[in-house]
N, C-alpha and C positions, 0 to 999 in steps of 0.2 A: 468526455464528450466520442474519444476512441475506446474499441471495444476486444479485450483480447478475448478469443474462443477457444472452445476447444473442440470445435469439429471444423470437419472438411466433407465437403458433398463432391462426387464426381460421378460422372453415368458408369453404371458397370452392367453391361449387356439390357435387359430391361429395368434394371434397378437400379435404385441411385445407393452408394457406399456410406451410411451414416456412420459417424463414428462416436459415440459421447463415453460420458465414465459407465464402464462395463459390470457385470456381476462379478460375484466373488469367484475367486479360484475354486471351483469346486476341482476335488479330485477323483482319481482311482488309482486304485494304489494295484501295483504292477507285481513288486515284489514285497517282500516285509522289511524292506530299508530303502524304497523308495515312494515317489508317488510320480504321478503325471498331473502336471496343472492344466487342465484339459482348457481351459477360458483362457488361458492366456498366449491366444493367438488372434487376428483377424479372421471373422469365421469368413467373412465374405470372399478373404484369398483365394478360396478354388472356383473364385467369378472370374480372376485377374489370370494371364499368362504371365510367366517371367519372362523379364527382358535379360535376364541374365544370372549368373552367381553375384552376392555381391563380395564387395574387394575381401579377403580375407584379410587385410592387413590395415584395415579400414578399422580406426579405435572410437570407441561409441562407450557410453555411459549409461551405467541402470543404475533402476533404485529396489530394492530388495524390504519387503514389509513382513514383518513376523507377529504372528497373534502373540498376545501380549496372555501372561500367568492366567489371570483369571477372570474371563469377561463375565462372566456369570456374577460375579461379586461386587466387578465394577459398575454393573449395571444397577443393582440394586444399591450400592454406595451412593453411585449419582442420582438415584432417584431419592434418598433419603436426601440430600443436601436440599432438595429442593420442595419438599415434604413439611409444612410446619408444623405437623403434627409428630415428627420424626426426630430422635434425638440426634442425629446426626444432620438438623435442618443449619444449615450456614457454615457447614464442617469444612469450608473450600482445603483439599489438596495444595502442599506447595509440590512444587515439582518432583523432589525430591522425595517425598511424602507417598506420591503419586507411582514413584518407581519400584520403592520397596513394598508397594501392595500388589500392582496391578503389573508390572512392566514387563520384561522380559528376563530371563535372567541370566547372570552376566556369563553361567555356562556354556547355556545356547548362544548367547551374539558372539561367543569367540569362536565355540565352534562354525558359525555360520561365516565369519569373516575368515578363519582360518579355512575353509571348504572354498572361499572363492580366490581367498589367495595361492590355494593348490593350482589353480588354473595359471596363473600367473597374473591374476589381475589385480589392480592398485586400489583399496580398501579407503573408505573416509565414514566415519563416525560422526554422529553428533551429541555434543556437548549434554546433557541432562535427558537424554533419548532414548530410550534401546530399540523401541520397536521400526523404526527404519535406519539402513544402511545405504551408502552408494556405493557404486565398483567402477570401475574404466579398463579397458583392455580392449582388443583388438576381436573383430569378428572373430576369429579361429578360435582366439580362448574361451569366447564367451560359447563356438556353439559346441567345442569340447564339452566342458563345462556340464551342460545343461543338455544335451543330447538331440542339437537342436541342429535346423538349416535354413541361411540367411539366404533370401534372393532378392535381385530390384524389380520394382514393378514400375507400370505408368498408367497414374487413372486419368483420363480426361488428360491435363496440362502437369499434372502431378506426380514427379518422379519422388519415389522414396523406397524405400528395403525394409522388410517385414519377416519374421522368422516363419517358416512356412511349417514347422512341427512344434505341438505342442511340450515345452521344456519339461523336462523331468527330475528332482531336483531329492535331496536324503529325506523319508519323513521324518526324522526325530528333531529337526531342524524348526519346524513349526511355519514354513514359510506361508504366506497367504496370497501374495503374487508379486509379479514383476512390472517394473515400468520403462519404457528405452527401448524393449525386443522392437521395436520400428520407430522409424522416424515419422512414420505422418497424424501422429497425436502431438496434442501439447496447448494448448492457449496459445491462440494467437493475435495480432492487432488486424483487425479487418479494415483496414486504410486503403486510399486511393484503389477502388474497386468497384466497378459499373452496377449501379443498382437494378434489379431485377424487378418485374411487374411484381403484386404482391396483393391480396385482400385490401380495401383502404378499412379503415376505422371510420366512425360517423365522427363528425368535424363538431366540437363546442362550438355554440351557438353565442360569440364572444360577442359581449356587447359593440355596438357598431360606436357610442359617443363614451371617447375614455378622456377622463379630464387633461388640463394641460401640465398641471402637477404630479399627474400619475408615471410611478417609473415603470417603464413594460420592456425594458431592456436588460440592463444586468446590475444584479443585484450585490451590495456590497457587505462586508462583512457588519456591522453596526446597522446597517438594513435588516439583515437575519436573527442579529440579539433581539433587533425591535420586534420585529414583526412574530417570531418564533420565542416574545416575552423570554430571553435571559438575562440571569440576575448581576448587575454591573457589578456587585459585590464578590463575585464567582466566576472565574473564569477559566477552569480546570485544573487550579492551583494542587501544586504538591501530585499530580496525575503527571501521566506520561500516556503513549498514544502509538501502534504498529499501525505500519505501511506495510503492505505485502507489493510483489512486483518483479521485474525482470530485466533484465539487460542496463545499458548504462543510463548515471546519473548525472551526464554532463552540466549540467547547465540548471540543479534541482535547488541545490543551495544558492548558487547567485541569484535564480530567482524568487526563491523564498524570501531573502534581504531584502531585495526590490519590493516586494509586495508588502511586508509588514513596514519599512520604511514608508509606504505610500499611505497606509492608514495606521500610521505610528503606531504600531504594535511592538513588542520587546522582541527579542531575536531569541529564539528558542534554539537551543542546541540539537542539533541533526548528525544521527548516527546511522550509516550504512554499510550495511554487510551482507556479502556476500556468499551465497553457497550454491554445492551444485559439483558436478563434473570437470567441467568445462577448465578449459586452461588459459582463456581470455574472456572477458566481458566488449562483444561488439554492437548487440541486437541495438538498437539507439531507438527502434520505434515506438517506445510507448513514451517518451520523453515528454511529452503534455501532459499524459494520465499521472505523470507522479507528480506534474506540478499543482494538476489536480486534484490530487491525492495529499498531499503534504499542505497546500495555502488553504483549501476547503476545511481540514482537520481542524489544523491550529489555529485557523482565521476563526471557528466557533471558540477555540479552548486556547488564545494567546500564552497562558500563565501557566503553560504544562514543561514541567522541568525537563523533558526531555522527547523527540518524537526518533523513534528507530526505522528503520526501514530495513526488513527483511527481504533479499531479493534475491532471486533465480540468478545465476550466471548469465544461464540463457532461458530462453522460453519455452521451456520442456515441463512435465511431470516430474521427471523425476529430480529437477530442479527446486521446482517450485513447494515439494513435497519438501523436501529438505528443507525449504525455508518455514513452511508451517509447524514442522518436528522443531527447529532450532526455538522459534519462538515458544512454544510449550513447554520446553525443556528449560527455560530460562528463568534461573530463578529469580532476577531483578527485573523482568521484563514487566510492559504495561498490561493491565488490567483489561484492554480493550484495542481491537485492531480493525482494519477494514483490505476487503480485496476487493477493487472494482475492475473484474474479470468472471467469465465465468463460461461455461458451454450447457449441453444437452445434458439432462441428467439420464443414469442410468436407465434404460428399459430391456427389457428381454427378447432374447431374439432364439431363434432354433438354429442348428447350426450348420449356417449358409442359405436359409429358406427366408423369407418375408412372409409375411401374414403371422406370425406367432402372436399373442394374446397381446393385446395394448400397439403393437408396435403398428407404425402409420402405414397406408398401401403403398404397396410396392417397394420398400423400405427397408434395407438387410442391416440387423444393428450388428455391431460387432467392436470388437476392441480388447483393450486388458482393464483389469481389474483396479484401475487407480481411482475409482469412488470409495471404493472398500480403504484404500489404505487412506485418502482424505476424510474418512470419517473416522477411522482411529485416531486420529491428528485431533480432528476437531473434538472427539466426546474427551478425550484428554484436557482438551480448554476448556471443558467446560466443567468437568471435574475441578479443576485448579479455580472455577469460578472466574474465569473471562470470556469475553462477548467478540467473536467475530462478527462484524455488519459485513453481508456481502450486495453486491447491487442486482438487482431482478434479473437486468436485461436492457436493450431498445430493441426487440424486435418483437414488441406488443406480447401476446397470449400464448405466445409460440417459442421454442427455443431457436438459435441460429442454426437449422440443419442446414445452410444454402449460403456458408460464411464463404464461399470463393468467389460470389456474386454480391455479395455485401456492402453497400459502403454507409458508415452511420449508423442510422435508424430507417428499418423497414420492417413491415406485420409481414409474418411467415407462420404456415398454416401449420407447421408441426405440433401436435398435442403431447409435448413435453414442454418442462420447464428448465430453466435455468439452474444449473449446479455451481456452487456451493450456496446460494441463495436458498433452494427447495431444500437443504436440509435442515432436521429439524433442532441442530445444532450450530444454527447461525439465525440470526436478524436478517431476514431478507426484507432490502428497503427500496421502494417503488418509486415511482417519481411524480412531479405537478410541474405545474407552470406558474410562474406566482408575479402577480403586478404587484407593486407597493403605491401607498401613498408616501411620498417624500417626507423625509424629517425637517422641521426647522430649527430654528433655535430656541423654541422651546417647547416644540412636541416632537416625540419617537416619530419613526416611520409605523406607517399600519398597514397590514394587508386590504389591497380595493379588491383584488379577484387569485381565487384560487383553487384549479380546478386538477383533476388526474390527467396526466400528457396520455396524447394519444397512441405514443410507443414504446411506455412504460411494461417494464416484463409485470407479469402477474399472472394467475390461474390456478389450476388445481393437476396436481400429480397423477397420475394412475396407477404408482406404482409404491410412494414414500407414503407409508404411513403417517399419518398426524401425531404429533406429540400430544402427551395428556397435557400439558398447557394450552393447547390449542382449542378453547373449548370458546365457540363464535354465536351470537344470538343476531338473528335467528340459523338457525344452524343449517347453512347453505354448503357444508362439504360434501366432496361427492363422495361415492365409495368406491375400493381401491379397485383396479382387475385382479394383479396377481402383486406379491412384491417385487423388486427390482432384479430379481434372480429368476423370475419367471416361475416360483412358488406359491399356488395359491394359499392366501392365508385361514389361518382355520376358524376365523369365526368374521361375521362380514367386519368389514373394517373401512372407516373415513380413512379416504388420504389427505396428506397437506397442503394448503392453500397458500398460497404467499400475492403479493408482500405483507409480514408484518406491520410495518408503517410505513412513512414517506417522506419528504424532504424535496425541494423545489431539486428540479433536471433540467429546467425549461426545457427548449421545443426544439432546441441546438438551431436551428433559424432564426430566431431572434428574442430570443430570452435564456436567460441564466445566470453565470456567476464570473465576477472580476477575478481574473489573475496576472499574470504576470507571468508571460513565456518569451523566452529568447531573450531576455531584458527589455521586452516593451509592456508598457502598463495596461491596463484595462483589456487584456484581452478578454475573449468568452471562454468558456467553462460551463460545459451541459451536458449531459444523459444523465441515467443512474450511477454511471462511476461519479458524479458529483453527489448524487444524495447520499449513499455510503459513507463518504467519509463526514460528511456533515452530519449523519447521526454518530457519528465514531468521536465527534467532539462535542456534541452537544450530550451524551452520554458521561463524556468525559466529565464534563460540569457535575452532572447528576452525583456521578462515585465523586467527586470533592468533597460534599457535604456530608458523606455518608459514615458516621462514626462505627459502622459495622468492623469485624475484625475481619480484613481480606475483601471487603468491600459490599455491592448486592450480589455480585457471583452474574451467570449467566442473564442476561436482560429480560431476555422473552417470558418466562416465567413471571415475575415481577410486572413487566409491561400489561401483559394479560390477565393478571388479578386486577388490578388498577383499572385496565380497560373496559372489563368485564364488570363494575361497581357502574351503574347509571350516575350515580350522582361527580364523582371522580371523574367518568370517563369525559362528561360534558365539560370542563373544567381543562382538562388534562390534554385534549385532543382537540384539534380543530378538524370536524368530522367532513371529509371532501363529499360533494355529492348529498349533503345533508339538506339543513333547513336552511342554513342561512345563506344571505342574500350576496354573502360575498366568494359563491362558487355557484358552479353549476354542472350539471353531468357529462359524464363522457366518459369514453370508452373506448378500451384498447387492442378489439375483435370486434366481431359480426354478431355474436351473441349476445345476451342480454345477460350471460352471467359475470362478461366482459366489461361491464358497466361501473360506475359509481352509483351507489345509492346509501342513505342512512346507514351509520352504523357499519361492521367491517364488511369489505368487499374484497374480489380480487382484482383491483387495479390500484388502491392505493392503503388497503390494510384500514388500521385504524384512523390515518389520515398523519396528521404532520402536528409537532407537540408544543403545546406551552409547558416550557421549559421549567418555567420557575413555581408553576400548578406542581405540575410531575415530579417536580425536586422535594419538593413537600411532602406530597403522599408516599413518597418513597427512603423520606431521609427523615421521615419523624420531624417535620415541620423545617428543620433547619434547612437555608439556603446560602450560611457561611462557607467556606472552605475547611475544612479542620486542620488543615496546613495552606499557609502563604508563601506563595516562590518571590524571591527576589531572583527578579532578569535581568538582562544586558537591555539598557533602552538604547533603541537605536537614535544616531544625532536627527536632530531636527532638520527640513530644509533651509538650506543659507540661501542668502539674498545677492546675486550679483549684476552688472552691468550688461551682462549677453541678453537681458531679456527678464526681470523680475524677479520671482522666486524661483529655485533649482532645486532638482533634487542631488542628496550628495553622491558621491560617485559607488563603486559598488565595494563592499565592504566585509575586509577580510576578515574573517571570524576563526578565529583558534581557540581549542580549550587551554586554560591552562595547570601549568603539571607539564608540558612536556618539554622543556629544556633542561636535557638530562647532563649533569656532573659526572662526565666521563672519565676525564684524567686532572690531577691525579687521585682523588678521590675513588673514582669507578662502584659508588653504590647506589647509582642511581639518580641521586637526590637533585633536586630539582634549582637552578641558576635563573633565580626569581629575576633579573635584572636583563637577562636576555629570553625572558620568557614572552613571546610575544600574544595580547593574547585580541587586539583586532588592528584594523588600519582601516581609513575610512581617505578618501580621496572628493575633494570638491573645488570650489572654485570662489573664490570669495570677491573676484571682482574680475574683472574684463582681461586682463593681465598676468595673470597668477592662477598654478595649479597648485591647491593646497594640499597636503599629506600628513595626515596625526597618524602619529602608532603610537598605541596605548601597552606599556609592559604590566607583569603583574606586578614586582614592587621597584621600581626603577632607582638606581643608587649608583654613584661615582665610581667607577672601579678603585681600587684601594688592595694592598697585600690583604686587609682584613677580609674583604670579600673575595679574594680569589683569583683578582685579573688585576693587569696594569694598564689594559686601555682595552676600549669595545669600538667593534663600529656597528652601526646598525642599519641597513641596506631596504629602500623600497625601490620595486621596476615597476615600469609602464611600457608600453607603446601607444606613440601616436606617429598617425602617417606612413603606418608601415616601418616605423624605425624604434627598435629598443632605448629605454632610457634609464635611468635609475639617480637616485640622489642620496645622500649620505649623511648621519651623525657621526662624529669620529669625538672622544675623548680621550687624554692619555695626561699621563700625572698621576701624581696621587694626592688626594685629601681633598676638600672645598675650594682647593686653589684650583683645582684641575682645570682644563680649557678646553669649551665646546668649540668643535670644527664641523661646517656645515657646506656641504659643495655638491654640484651634480656632476653628471655622468662626463661631462666635458671641464672640469676641474673648475669650473667657476664658483663662486663663493655665493651662496643661497643663506634668506634670512631664515632662524631657524629658531625655535624657542624649547628647551629641556625643561619639563617639571618634574624633578624627583619625588619616592616616596610609592607607597603602593596605588596600583594605575597611574603610575608617572606615567609622562607621554612627551613623547616629541615631535614638535609642530614643524615643518618645512615649508616654507615658499619657493616652487620653482620657478623663473619668469619664464611664460608662456614664448617668448623669444630664444630662448635656450632649448625649447623643444620644436621649432619647427612653427612657431606662431600658429597653431591650429584655429579654426575659426569655430566660431558658434555653431554647434551642428555637428562638429569633427569628434570622433570618437578616440575613447585611452581606453586601452585594453590590455590582457596580461598581466593584471595588477596580481602583485604578490610582494613580499619581502623576506628576509633573513637577516639575520644578527651573528656576529662573531666577536668571542670574547679570547685573550690571549693574557699568558704568564708565562714568565721566562724562568724555564727548570732547566737545570744543567747547561745553559750559557742556550738554549734554542726556544725559540716560541712555542707554544703548545696551543693550538686552537681549537673553541670549543663550538659549536653551532646550535641555535636554536632556529626550526623553521616554521611559518605560518602555514605550513601544507600546501601552499601556493593555490591559495584559497580565496575568491571563489574560484570554481571553473580549473581546478589542478594548474591555472597559470597559463590557459589556454584560451583566448578570447574573450575574456568577461571582459564586459563592455559597458562604457557609461559613456554617454553623450555631452558633450559641454556645453551648458548651457541650457540642458532641458527641462523644463517646466515640468514640476510634478504631478 
């Protein structure tokens, strides 16, 4: 529903300042040893008056893109990987192999780092990636290094800094360009802003009579399993998913656990990795977006072995590019990922002048070369056989060029498409509105009506050439005006159209997908930022059945090959706008090209999937996964006298193997009986809070175990007061006595079950924690454990922690007696 954007607009003289992914950093040689990267500045900066020099002590972060060693060879190899007639077909490269063939030589990377450090900048590299490095330092240091000057500006209500001169760099380094030389660009969430007037798309003629059992509101995971015909025996087993974003993930895992509990799904291991130059992660504006991404993707593929979030520390291109490159360099990374953000594609422009070929009337195109840096990372992903799914946007058949006044979804007239969806190296996912006939005990949910969302992104580029795989019938692709850099194509060239495929986005107002947000179940998630992770999850199921080494590769060539076969298309896709009575025509703009029609179109691409049939055609008739995943099943709801069936409380999930034996062994071995794997809070009756802790392998402390005593703590808050309960065991051997007590020292009822996945269960009287009534919140849930042994007459303590998850011990909440 929320959409990060690459675009800002402000009034500048008689023109608007439009900032989208710009042209490659074409350079002009100034000496034998240096080049000037002319496009590495805002072209429209000449239209603004500086309000002063930028503070020279201000610390900024920049990203540096480096040209790979053999771009022509890379292009030829990738073409062979996806050509069935080539001996390279399906020979996808591992990250190390890619780097060896096409990466940047270590000598050039090291020379670049040394050059950056020579000015006092702090540098960072990314594991497995040589084409992108980041650096941070003061404005004064960057000015000196690049022979530039920074000034402060104001455009409308926006204050920003920018370089006023193109940077000069050593020619031998092969620098493509920089990001971060201004703080105006970067992906942004368009939240809580006023919606402007805009052209209205024709409203679909939705039937006035709706069946009483028709679900017109929020679809659940099982609804979509049925409607999109996803095989029950394959839920993404053995596969992984990657999610991209930025900023805090404060409630992401705890909300994912709540979502999984509600729908009886296993607990998918979630890893969050951060990249970038910032020292702190503070931007919380995308929290709901990350909930949609994680719960939509794993909702479609709940048996994945892991989901990894590659997050920028801040919402800047410098940090997001680091996250993209990190996935491309991850040897153990997923084969599929999702990006639910975007902004205007690169368009050509002249130095400070509007009206260049293809430019919107009265608009000046400007910016840094981040589209080319993103393209380099995406090309590497394709060479590795990975697929990035990208949402097409929520602004209809134009990119969000007026994001300062957008809120949620509206149509805009800008004749450009969203990037990265428009990239030929990504799968662009459009949106639909879906009504379903509810499932019964004997019949699955079925499609009642599905049509293209009127505000879903989609259309034709004027600059990005259509890839070889994009063959559509009838041939409705439009000719390109120029390439993204303003250079005419050498021969007539059709431009890329999007979307490639679609899935439910809902209409944001009354239709979408159920998520858990802020601990509240059945919240609404929507927009094409829902459609993209849904497809990532469904493609994960398809990949799980593939017996091919390295999987199916980048999805689009396979999708278009199937879709262009009429017999396969008819069973593998639901044609939005086709002849079926379960769909109706719809449009995302005011011209006929923006409307759905039979076959591929600019609103919904090939349509929505029949996953089982598509899987059979791509996986040689298989639907069963190659590997089965064994995941931890979350506990079922319990029953109490607070009001019937209730949800278990927040589950603290912690990886096994993170209780190190630091002393006396100091060898990094794991203390299994101190290794928490989960903690579950529930209420078995109206008078009790029950806490159940699971350990990797619970045993009674003994000299053989390396300990003489141990304590297992659980913590929580009620009514603003912190409480704890503990299980203690002292002594040696099986006769050792267990003690269970609460924070007031009162004995509580407890049971310990030893062995693998052993448990400690404690029942704490509600009277001991302030007698919270039904509906009261239990918060700040976490636990830790301690073991002790005597060495030289002194006690030595070891600690294993549950990472204070969920929510790092801050505000994770469960409502006592809340019904599921």
